[in-house]
N, C-alpha and C positions, 0 to 999 in steps of 0.2 A: 340139971340140963341135958337135954336130949342129944347124942350125937346126930350129925348129917352129912352125910358125905357130897362131895363136889367131883363130876366126870367132867375132865376138859376135852373140849372139840374144838372147831374152827364154826365161828356162827355166833348167832346170840343166845344170852343166858335163860335158860327156863329153869324154872324152880317146880318140880313135881310134889306137889303136897299129898302124901296116901300110906294109910298103915298098913295096908297088905302089901307084903314084900314082893308077894309075885307080881301083883300088877304094876308096881312101884320099879321092878326089875325091867317087865316087859314094855312098858311106856321110857323108861328111860335109853333102854338100847335101842326102840325106834328113833327118838330124837335123837339121839349120838349118831346114827346111821345115817341121820339128815344133816349132820354137821352142825349142831346145835351144842352148848356146854350147857351141860346138867347140874343143876344141885337138887340136893333131896332132902325132905324133911318129913319124917314118920308121924308128928303130931300138930295140932294148932300151935302151941307155944312155941317149937323149932320154926314153924313156918313164920311165925311174927318177926322172929329174933332176923331170921334170913332175909325177907322183905325189908326189913329196915336195913340191914349191914350190907346187903349184896342188888340191891335195885335191881332186880331182874326185868326182862324185856316180856317176858309171859310168866303168867302162873299156871299151872295144872291144880286143879284143887278137887279133893274130894269132899262132897257136903256132908259126907256122914261121918265124921273123923271124933274119936273118943274126946273128950274133954272139951276145948275149946274147938267146936265147931266149922263149917266152911263158911257157913253163911256170916258167923261173927267174925272170921278172918275178915271176909271182905268190907262189912261194914267197919270195923276196927281200921282199916289202913286205908278207907276212902274218908274219914271223917277223924282224922287226926286232933290230937288235942296238943296244945302247949306246954311243957311243963307246971305250970300254974293251973292247968285243969281248964282253961279256955279255948272254944273248938278255933282250929288252924283254917287257913284257907287253901293249905295247902294238906294235899292228903299224903302220908307214906308214900304209896305206891301209884301211880298214876299207869302200871301196864295192863295189858287187856287180863282178863283171867277167863279161863275154858273149866266151867264147872261142870262133876259128873259123880252121879251116884249110883250104888247098886243096890239104893234101898228095896228090902222086900225079896232079895236074892238069896237062896240057902247057900249056907256059908260049908 
């Protein structure tokens, strides 16, 4: 299980899903400056857990995550399944998602 950080402020709750700690720190800082509560998830598995448990108002999602990628996360939370494997009419998360990627950029 991967640890995730929660930073508290006033305002809505935003989940930042980003594996690059520098980018995550910058986005978190900016959102907190604007009064949002920020929850961080460094990978897709942790993001799915945080979405299910914390029900954020907005998800800022890196599409190029290692392992469970950003598009897979969106698909999973928008097309939830019941425990018996049958599709549910209710998605895990109805919050808007802001997707970003740095594909092709040098590290």
